[in-house]
LONUPA-963760 format. One line per 10 residues: number of its first residue (from 1); their letters; for each residue x, y, z of N, C-alpha, C. Coordinates in pm, 1 decimal. Atoms other than C-alpha are relative to their C-alpha. Layout:
# LONUPA-963760
NUM> a> X,Y,Z,X,Y,Z,X,Y,Z ~ ...
This chain:
# LONUPA-963760
1> mkktificll> 53.3,23.4,133.5,6169.4,8559.2,10292.6,102.5,34.8,-108.8 ~ -100.3,-40.7,98.3,6436.9,8751.7,10101.4,114.0,-100.9,-5.6 ~ -108.3,97.6,-6.2,6694.8,8501.3,10220.0,-38.9,-127.6,-74.6 ~ 49.0,119.7,68.2,6482.7,8210.6,10090.5,2.1,19.7,-151.7 ~ -0.1,-29.5,143.3,6440.7,8375.9,9749.7,143.4,2.2,-52.8 ~ -140.3,-5.4,40.2,6815.0,8446.0,9732.3,58.6,-140.1,-12.1 ~ -51.5,137.4,1.8,6898.9,8083.4,9815.7,-57.0,-76.6,-118.7 ~ 62.2,67.4,115.0,6651.1,7957.7,9553.7,64.5,45.1,-131.3 ~ -63.3,-51.4,121.6,6799.3,8184.9,9286.2,143.5,-49.9,-13.3 ~ -137.3,48.6,1.7,7153.6,8086.7,9380.5,5.2,-147.4,-38.6
11> tlicsstisk> 7.5,142.5,33.1,7060.5,7717.3,9363.5,-31.2,-19.8,-147.6 ~ 37.0,8.6,141.2,6899.1,7766.0,9022.3,118.6,34.7,-90.3 ~ -115.4,-41.2,80.2,7203.1,7949.0,8883.9,108.4,-106.3,3.9 ~ -105.3,101.7,-13.8,7447.8,7691.9,9021.0,-37.4,-129.7,-70.4 ~ 39.6,126.2,63.4,7246.0,7394.1,8897.5,2.9,11.2,-151.4 ~ -6.0,-13.4,146.1,7221.0,7535.8,8545.0,144.6,1.8,-47.6 ~ -142.3,1.3,35.1,7598.2,7594.8,8540.4,54.0,-141.4,5.0 ~ -46.4,137.7,-14.4,7664.3,7242.0,8663.1,-52.6,-86.2,-113.8 ~ 54.5,81.9,108.7,7431.3,7092.7,8401.1,70.3,30.0,-131.7 ~ -74.7,-32.5,121.9,7616.7,7281.8,8125.0,135.6,-68.5,0.3
21> isaqtkaeke> -131.0,64.1,-9.7,7949.5,7150.1,8250.8,-13.6,-149.5,-21.7 ~ 15.2,144.6,11.8,7822.2,6793.7,8279.7,-52.0,-41.6,-137.2 ~ 50.6,32.1,133.3,7666.6,6815.2,7932.0,112.9,-19.1,-100.5 ~ -113.7,17.4,89.7,8015.3,6817.3,7778.2,21.9,-149.3,-24.3 ~ -18.0,141.5,32.8,8075.6,6488.9,7594.9,137.5,-48.6,45.3 ~ -128.6,60.5,-37.6,8357.3,6248.9,7681.3,109.4,47.0,-95.8 ~ -98.0,-43.4,100.5,8534.4,6340.0,7356.4,39.3,145.8,22.1 ~ -28.7,-141.6,-23.3,8504.8,6713.3,7429.1,88.8,18.6,123.0 ~ -83.4,-7.2,-120.9,8650.8,6662.4,7777.6,142.3,-44.6,-30.6 ~ -133.3,51.2,33.9,8939.8,6457.4,7639.0,77.1,99.6,-86.9
31> vsiafekyfd> -66.5,-97.6,86.5,9015.1,6715.4,7370.1,37.2,124.9,79.5 ~ -35.5,-118.0,-80.0,9004.6,6998.6,7624.1,129.9,-23.9,77.0 ~ -124.4,34.8,-69.7,9280.9,6817.8,7816.1,117.3,-0.6,-98.6 ~ -105.2,3.8,102.7,9483.5,6752.1,7497.8,33.9,141.5,-47.7 ~ -15.7,-139.6,42.5,9430.6,7114.2,7388.2,88.8,76.5,98.7 ~ -79.0,-68.5,-102.9,9568.5,7244.2,7717.5,145.8,-48.2,-2.6 ~ -135.8,56.3,6.3,9868.6,7009.7,7695.3,75.6,54.2,-122.2 ~ -61.0,-48.9,123.9,9937.8,7118.1,7334.8,46.9,144.6,14.9 ~ -36.9,-140.9,-11.4,9933.7,7490.9,7412.8,96.2,26.4,115.1 ~ -104.0,-9.0,-103.9,10131.1,7444.6,7735.2,135.6,-34.0,-60.8
41> arkvqdwntv> -125.1,39.3,66.0,10395.4,7269.7,7523.1,50.0,111.4,-92.0 ~ -41.1,-111.8,86.2,10396.4,7557.0,7272.9,57.2,113.7,84.1 ~ -43.4,-109.5,-86.2,10433.8,7806.1,7557.8,143.4,-20.4,50.1 ~ -135.1,27.8,-52.9,10746.5,7634.5,7696.3,95.2,-50.2,-109.2 ~ -77.3,40.9,117.1,10873.6,7548.7,7346.3,45.2,-146.2,7.7 ~ -23.0,145.1,0.4,10851.4,7172.7,7399.5,-46.1,-51.6,-136.1 ~ 38.5,27.9,138.4,10850.1,7113.4,7025.2,-20.9,-148.3,-27.2 ~ 25.0,143.8,16.9,10867.3,6733.0,7056.9,-145.0,-32.4,32.3 ~ 139.8,23.5,-37.4,10532.3,6730.0,7238.1,-93.8,61.4,-102.6 ~ 84.5,-66.5,100.4,10384.1,6979.8,6991.5,-10.3,-86.8,-125.5
51> aemesssgty> -0.9,80.8,122.7,10487.8,6767.6,6691.8,-72.5,-132.7,20.1 ~ 66.6,127.8,-28.2,10364.1,6446.1,6856.9,-151.5,15.0,10.2 ~ 143.2,-21.5,-17.2,10022.7,6602.6,6919.3,-68.4,47.3,-127.5 ~ 57.7,-29.7,130.4,9969.9,6681.4,6551.3,-11.6,-130.6,-77.0 ~ 27.3,123.4,72.8,9834.7,6418.4,6313.1,125.6,-55.3,-66.4 ~ -117.7,64.2,60.0,10098.7,6169.6,6201.2,-5.6,2.0,-152.3 ~ 12.2,-6.7,145.7,9960.8,6197.5,5847.0,13.2,143.0,-51.9 ~ -15.4,-139.4,39.5,10001.9,6578.2,5847.5,-118.6,84.6,41.0 ~ 104.5,-94.9,-38.8,9793.9,6888.7,5910.2,-23.6,101.6,-111.2 ~ 32.6,-114.2,84.6,9619.3,7162.6,5717.1,3.2,122.2,90.6
61> ntnsdgsfhk> -13.3,-122.1,-79.0,9722.5,7503.9,5855.6,-21.5,118.9,-91.6 ~ 35.1,-112.5,85.0,9576.4,7825.7,5718.3,-4.5,127.8,81.8 ~ 13.5,-132.9,-59.1,9599.4,8196.0,5797.0,-89.2,82.9,-90.8 ~ 81.9,-90.1,81.4,9353.2,8462.1,5682.8,84.7,117.6,-46.2 ~ -89.3,-103.1,52.7,9634.5,8652.6,5515.6,28.6,-25.9,-147.5 ~ -20.1,35.4,139.8,9594.5,8515.1,5166.5,72.7,-131.5,-18.1 ~ -77.3,124.5,9.5,9774.4,8190.4,5249.4,-89.4,-123.4,3.8 ~ 96.6,110.0,-4.8,9468.8,7968.4,5206.9,53.3,-127.1,-64.4 ~ -44.6,117.2,75.1,9648.1,7738.0,4967.1,131.2,-58.1,51.3 ~ -119.5,63.7,-56.5,9919.7,7622.8,5204.9,-12.3,-150.1,-19.6
71> pfskisadqw> 7.2,144.9,23.4,10010.9,7262.7,5134.5,-23.3,-78.1,128.8 ~ 13.4,96.4,-108.1,9918.2,6971.8,5355.2,141.2,-29.1,48.6 ~ -138.0,15.4,-45.6,10222.1,6932.5,5580.5,10.3,-76.4,131.1 ~ -34.6,63.7,-127.4,10382.3,6737.2,5861.0,121.8,74.0,51.9 ~ -107.8,-81.8,-55.0,10593.4,6968.9,6075.3,68.4,-76.8,112.7 ~ -77.9,72.9,-101.0,10869.6,6803.3,6276.7,35.1,92.6,116.9 ~ -44.7,-78.3,-115.4,10996.8,6914.9,6617.8,113.0,94.7,-40.4 ~ -110.7,-85.2,45.9,11310.4,7048.3,6446.3,-50.7,119.0,-81.2 ~ 57.1,-110.0,77.8,11099.6,7254.5,6205.4,-70.8,100.0,91.3 ~ 63.0,-89.2,-97.5,10895.4,7393.0,6495.7,107.6,84.8,67.4
81> kasgqsgtld> -108.8,-71.6,-67.2,11219.3,7486.3,6672.3,59.5,106.0,-92.3 ~ -59.0,-92.6,97.2,11360.3,7651.0,6357.7,-92.1,117.6,-32.1 ~ 93.9,-108.0,30.4,11044.4,7863.0,6322.6,26.4,123.9,85.0 ~ -33.6,-113.5,-85.6,11171.8,8082.5,6606.0,-116.7,58.2,76.2 ~ 117.8,-52.3,-69.2,10824.4,8123.7,6753.2,22.0,1.7,150.4 ~ -6.7,-12.2,-145.0,10817.0,8249.8,7109.2,-94.4,111.6,41.8 ~ 85.7,-105.5,-50.8,10646.8,8507.0,7324.9,-82.6,-49.8,116.6 ~ 90.0,34.5,-109.4,10377.9,8503.1,7588.3,-141.2,2.1,-55.7 ~ 132.4,10.4,61.6,10055.1,8379.5,7432.2,-86.7,-93.9,82.0 ~ 94.5,83.0,-74.1,9747.1,8238.2,7600.7,-127.5,-19.3,-80.1
91> tyyaefceis> 129.8,27.0,62.6,9422.1,8081.1,7484.6,-110.1,54.7,90.4 ~ 113.7,-54.5,-74.2,9090.1,8239.0,7587.7,-130.2,-49.5,-61.2 ~ 136.8,34.9,39.9,8726.0,8130.3,7572.6,-6.6,-120.5,-93.2 ~ 1.9,119.8,84.9,8796.5,7789.0,7423.1,-134.3,-71.3,12.0 ~ 124.4,76.6,7.2,8483.9,7601.6,7314.7,27.7,-127.2,-78.0 ~ -22.9,131.5,59.3,8476.5,7232.6,7223.9,-134.1,-57.7,-42.2 ~ 125.7,54.2,51.2,8208.7,7072.1,7006.3,28.4,-126.6,-81.1 ~ -15.9,126.1,73.3,8202.4,6707.4,6900.2,-92.4,4.7,-121.0 ~ 81.7,-13.6,120.6,8086.5,6732.6,6539.3,-29.6,-133.6,-65.7 ~ 29.2,137.1,41.2,8104.5,6360.5,6463.3,89.1,-91.5,82.6
101> kgvvyvrfyy> -80.0,94.4,-77.7,8247.7,6045.2,6614.7,146.7,13.1,-41.5 ~ -142.5,-11.8,27.5,8622.4,6098.6,6643.6,45.2,134.9,-52.0 ~ -36.7,-134.4,46.0,8614.8,6469.0,6545.8,-58.0,104.2,96.0 ~ 43.5,-108.6,-88.0,8600.9,6766.5,6783.2,48.9,132.2,-58.4 ~ -26.9,-135.0,49.7,8581.9,7124.7,6658.3,29.7,88.8,121.0 ~ -37.7,-90.2,-109.1,8753.6,7385.9,6877.9,11.4,140.8,-55.9 ~ -21.2,-139.7,38.0,8736.2,7764.1,6859.8,37.3,78.1,125.0 ~ -50.6,-76.4,-114.0,8911.5,8018.8,7079.7,73.4,123.7,-49.2 ~ -86.2,-113.8,27.6,9105.5,8342.9,7097.6,140.4,-34.4,47.9 ~ -140.3,22.3,-34.5,9486.6,8335.4,7108.8,63.6,138.5,6.6
111> egiaanesqs> -42.4,-138.2,-20.0,9633.3,8653.7,7255.0,125.6,10.3,84.5 ~ -116.9,-29.5,-81.6,9947.2,8803.7,7403.2,104.0,76.3,-79.4 ~ -112.9,-59.6,70.3,10289.8,8910.1,7284.9,67.2,-110.2,-80.8 ~ -65.4,97.1,88.0,10421.8,8718.2,6984.9,140.6,50.3,-29.7 ~ -138.7,-36.9,28.2,10795.8,8713.8,6930.2,57.5,-96.2,-102.7 ~ -71.4,79.8,98.7,11012.9,8589.9,6647.6,135.8,66.2,-18.3 ~ -136.1,-54.9,-0.8,11388.7,8643.0,6676.8,2.0,128.9,81.6 ~ -12.3,-124.3,-76.4,11438.9,9009.9,6776.9,-126.1,85.9,-4.2 ~ 122.8,-77.8,13.0,11086.2,9128.1,6692.5,-107.7,-53.8,93.0 ~ 117.0,41.6,-77.6,10782.2,9124.8,6918.4,-111.8,100.0,-24.8
121> qnyrtrvtqn> 115.2,-86.8,22.1,10432.0,9263.3,6886.4,-121.3,-56.5,71.1 ~ 127.2,46.1,-54.2,10086.7,9249.0,7035.7,-63.1,-94.0,-101.3 ~ 57.0,101.2,88.5,9900.3,8951.2,6896.9,-138.2,-36.2,51.1 ~ 136.5,40.0,-34.7,9528.4,8876.3,6895.3,-61.5,-62.7,-124.2 ~ 57.5,69.2,114.9,9367.8,8619.2,6668.7,-109.8,-95.1,44.8 ~ 100.3,105.1,-21.7,9069.4,8388.6,6643.4,56.0,-126.1,-64.2 ~ -51.6,126.1,52.6,9154.6,8024.6,6591.7,-111.9,-102.9,-1.0 ~ 86.8,117.7,3.2,8949.7,7726.4,6480.8,87.7,-119.9,-30.7 ~ -76.6,123.0,18.8,9079.9,7372.1,6492.9,-95.0,-118.4,-8.4 ~ 65.9,130.2,-6.2,8967.0,7017.1,6429.9,100.3,-98.4,57.8
131> wikengnwvl> -79.4,104.5,-62.9,9104.7,6744.6,6654.9,-64.0,-132.5,-36.1 ~ 50.9,131.8,37.5,9073.2,6381.2,6550.1,58.9,-106.7,91.5 ~ -49.3,114.4,-76.7,9109.8,6049.6,6728.7,84.4,-83.7,-94.9 ~ -93.7,71.2,86.6,9417.0,5882.1,6578.3,82.2,-95.5,86.8 ~ -72.4,101.5,-78.1,9561.2,5556.2,6715.5,-25.6,13.5,150.1 ~ 39.0,-9.6,-140.7,9371.8,5610.3,7041.3,29.4,132.6,67.2 ~ -33.5,-130.9,-57.6,9495.4,5967.9,7094.0,-67.4,111.9,-77.8 ~ 53.1,-118.5,65.7,9343.2,6306.8,7020.8,116.8,82.4,-51.9 ~ -106.5,-77.2,63.9,9563.4,6497.1,6774.6,-60.4,110.7,-85.9 ~ 41.3,-113.7,80.5,9540.8,6824.8,6587.7,9.1,-34.9,-148.5
141> ktqhyspaey> 2.3,29.0,143.9,9440.1,6787.8,6220.9,-5.6,126.8,-84.8 ~ 10.0,-125.0,76.3,9345.6,7138.7,6102.2,1.6,118.2,95.6 ~ 11.5,-124.0,-76.4,9385.6,7493.8,6223.5,-1.2,119.3,-93.8 ~ 14.3,-121.7,79.1,9289.1,7832.9,6088.1,12.9,119.4,93.8 ~ -24.3,-120.2,-79.4,9417.9,8162.1,6229.3,-53.5,120.6,-76.5 ~ 63.4,-114.4,63.2,9215.6,8475.7,6154.9,17.4,123.0,89.7 ~ -25.7,-117.0,-84.1,9314.6,8825.2,6278.6,-125.0,47.2,73.9 ~ 110.5,-51.8,-81.4,9098.3,8960.6,6558.6,35.6,141.1,44.6 ~ -38.3,-137.4,-30.8,9202.8,9323.0,6537.7,-124.7,82.5,24.1 ~ 113.1,-87.5,-29.2,8979.7,9596.3,6668.9,-34.4,82.7,-122.8
151> ggvhitnssd> 42.5,-87.8,106.9,8772.8,9796.2,6421.0,-34.9,-69.5,-129.5 ~ 37.0,72.5,120.6,8677.9,9522.7,6175.5,-147.0,20.3,-32.3 ~ 139.0,-11.0,42.2,8327.8,9452.2,6050.3,-98.7,-24.1,113.3 ~ 89.1,29.2,-111.1,8190.5,9366.2,6392.4,65.2,44.2,130.0 ~ -49.2,-35.9,-132.6,8229.3,9510.2,6740.6,-52.4,-104.1,97.2 ~ 37.9,106.1,-93.2,8229.5,9229.2,6996.5,-79.6,58.4,115.4 ~ 77.8,-40.4,-117.0,7963.8,9259.2,7265.0,-38.3,-123.5,79.3 ~ 26.7,111.8,-90.7,7845.7,9044.1,7553.7,-95.5,-102.9,-58.8 ~ 95.8,95.9,55.8,7560.8,8885.6,7354.6,65.7,-98.4,-96.4 ~ -71.6,93.5,87.3,7818.5,8724.6,7123.0,31.7,-130.2,72.1
161> fdn> -37.1,117.3,-77.0,7889.4,8481.1,7405.9,-120.6,-71.2,59.7 ~ 122.0,67.1,-46.7,7526.1,8390.4,7482.2,-23.7,-125.6,-81.4 ~ 29.1,125.3,72.2,7415.5,8039.3,7391.7,-123.2,12.8,-84.1
């Protein structure tokens, strides 16, 4: 009897997980693949791929450090290279939400060791992005980086990740 109950519970848990995975829209799946490619390119400093995966008309990039009024810009591969960005950074808990046809909102944590020239430091930030369908490809249009340092106005707990 216990074995039957265990199997039933396991089946229920697995089927609900599978239904959540299959509920992801086609656009969300495509953006999740593009997102992974984009951040893999950043990790290995493939700046040509990074620049190609950003909107050809430019992007809005903002940091929560008072730089809200950064201009609309188109960053070339050479500009990415000149930025000196490096380190070991990874994305965590990425979520993809199709907010309208041709627009997918992404939010995630970006953490690791950030380096720039001879300096390096621990890095942890929350990021939100909007990806758009442009000429048949998903490209990055906006991104906002907000510090996720410990001790702010909210202490993260497990219920923050409940649906």
